[in-house]
N, C-alpha and C positions, 0 to 999 in steps of 0.2 A: 160681364163675368158669368160663365156658365158652370155647370156641375163639374165637367171634366176640363174645361179650358178657361184661361184668361183670354179675353178678346180685345184686340186693339184695331182701331181704324188707321190705315196708312194713307196719307195724302201727299202726293208728289206734285209740285207746281208744274212739272213738265208732262204730267199724265192727265188725260181727260176724264179718268174714272178712278175713284178711290178703291182701295183693297182692304180686306179684313184679314188680320193675322190672328189665328187661334193657337195659343200656346198651351200644351198639356201641363197640367198642374201636378199630377200624381205619378211621376216617373222618377222621383228623386231617389227612390230605393233601388233603382236598377243601375247596373253598370253600363258602360258605353255599348258593349256588344248587345246587351239585352234591349237597350233603347233603339238601336238600329233594327233589330229584329221586330220590335213592336211597330216601328215606323213602317216597315215593309208590310206588316199585316194590315195597318191602317190604309196604306196605299192599295193593297190587294182588295180589301173590302170596298173601298171607294170605287175602284175599277169595276168590281162585280156589280155593285148597285147601278153604276152608270150603264153597264151592259144590259142589265135587266130592263132598264127604262129608256133604252136608246131610241125606241120608236116614239117617245114623247118629247118633242123639242123643248129645250130650255127648262126641263124639270129638275135636272141635276146640274148645279153649277160646276164649272171646271175648277179643280183644286190641285195645288202642288203641295206635296208632303216632303219635308226635309228634316234633318237633324242638325241643330246648331245651338250656340248659346244665344238665348232669346232675350228681348228687352225685359229689364227688371227681374231677371232670373240669373242668379249667380252660378249657374250650372248648365250643362248640356240638356236639351229637351227636344221634344218633337214639335215642329211648327207646321201649320196648315195655312196656306195662302190662297185666298179666293176673291173674286170680284165682289165688291160691296153690292148687296141687293138694295137698290134704291127704291123707296116708296114705303107706304104703310103696310104693315104685316098684320094679317088676321089669322089666328090659329084656327084651323078648320075643326078641331075637336073641342077646344076650350071656349071659343068666342061666338060660335054659331050653333043654333039648333039645326036638326036635320031639315026642318021645314024652311029655315032661312037659306040653307044650302040649296034646296030644291028650287026656291024662288030665284036665287042667283043663277042657277042653271037655265031656268026658263028665259031669263032676261039676257043671257050670254051663252049662245050655243057653242062657241069655240071653247069657253071654259068648261061647259058640260062635257064636250068631247074629251078634253084633257083629263078632267076628274074621273070620268068613267073608265078611260084607259088605265089610269093610275090604280083605281080600285080593283079592276079586273086582273091586272098584272100582279098586284100585291097579294090578293087572296089566292090566285092560282099558285104563286110561288110558296105561300104559306101552306096551302093544302097539299102540295106535291113534294116540296122540299123541306118543309118544317122550319123555314127561316123567314125573318122579317127585319127590315131596317128599323132603326130606333125611331119609332113614331111617338114615343111617350114624352119626350122633352118639350118644354114650352117653345112654340113656334117652329118645331122640327118639320111639321107639314103645314105650310102657310099659304095663304092667298095674298099676292102682292097687288096693291092698288085696287082694292075691291070696288071702289066707287067709280072708277074710270075705265080701266082695261084689265079686269081680273085675270091673273095667271097663277097656276099652282107652282110651288117651288119646294124642294126638299133642302133644308138647311143643315142637316146633320147626316152625312152619308159616309160615316167612318166606322161602322160596325153593325153587327147583326144580333138579334135575339133569336136563339133557336127555341124550338118547342121545349127542349130539355131545360134550357136556361129559364124559361118562363115558369115551368113547373117547379123548379128548385128555388125560385126567387122568394123573398119574404112576401107575406100575404098582401101587403099594400101594393107592391110592384106587380105581383101576379094578377091581382084583381083588376088593377088599372090596365094592364096589357090585354087581359081578356075582354074588358069593357071596350077598349079601342077597336079590337078586332071585330067584336060584335057590332060595333057602330058602323064599321066598314061594310059588314054583311047587310045591315039594315039599309044603308045607302045603295048598295048594289041592287037590292030588290025594290028600290024606290024609283021615281022618275029620273033621278040622277043618271041612271044607267040606260035610259031609253034613248039611245043615240046611235048614229051610224059610225062604226069603228073601222070601216074599210080603209080609211086613210092611214090608220095605224097598222 
């Protein structure tokens, strides 16, 4: 269960991999036409985030967005279907210090390349376009399988914060987003970003 979604795991005996269904909770006040328009916006935002990071393999999971009557909801809602990310999740902002991230990069050059490319792209888009994907939610920016084969993954790619959104947010949200963006800048100037980006 998330802030915006109820989350279900879908397991099919004929499939080799489970899926996750995210069902929007807060669209009951919208009529069908408005729900369809919102679903299109969710799809467009996901596609834009995917395009932003297309040079970083496996960072943005493929998702399908649709409108339907969803499980345990007696009404039409928006659903998002994506492959289940198998493995332990470590929130890069909540669970690790910058020093621990640096150490992980030293031990795993491929992860260092991936993280450096993510930070560089994210801050470039924020500085030049004034938008950023939702990095504030728990596990939204996570490391999968940190102890074996660490990879970065974005688990919420369905909307943006604009600079205007951040400035107009309540103080807690605004301070949190400013802190996270500042943390990305700190990592950008640390050994995390001392890497070869030619492959990206």
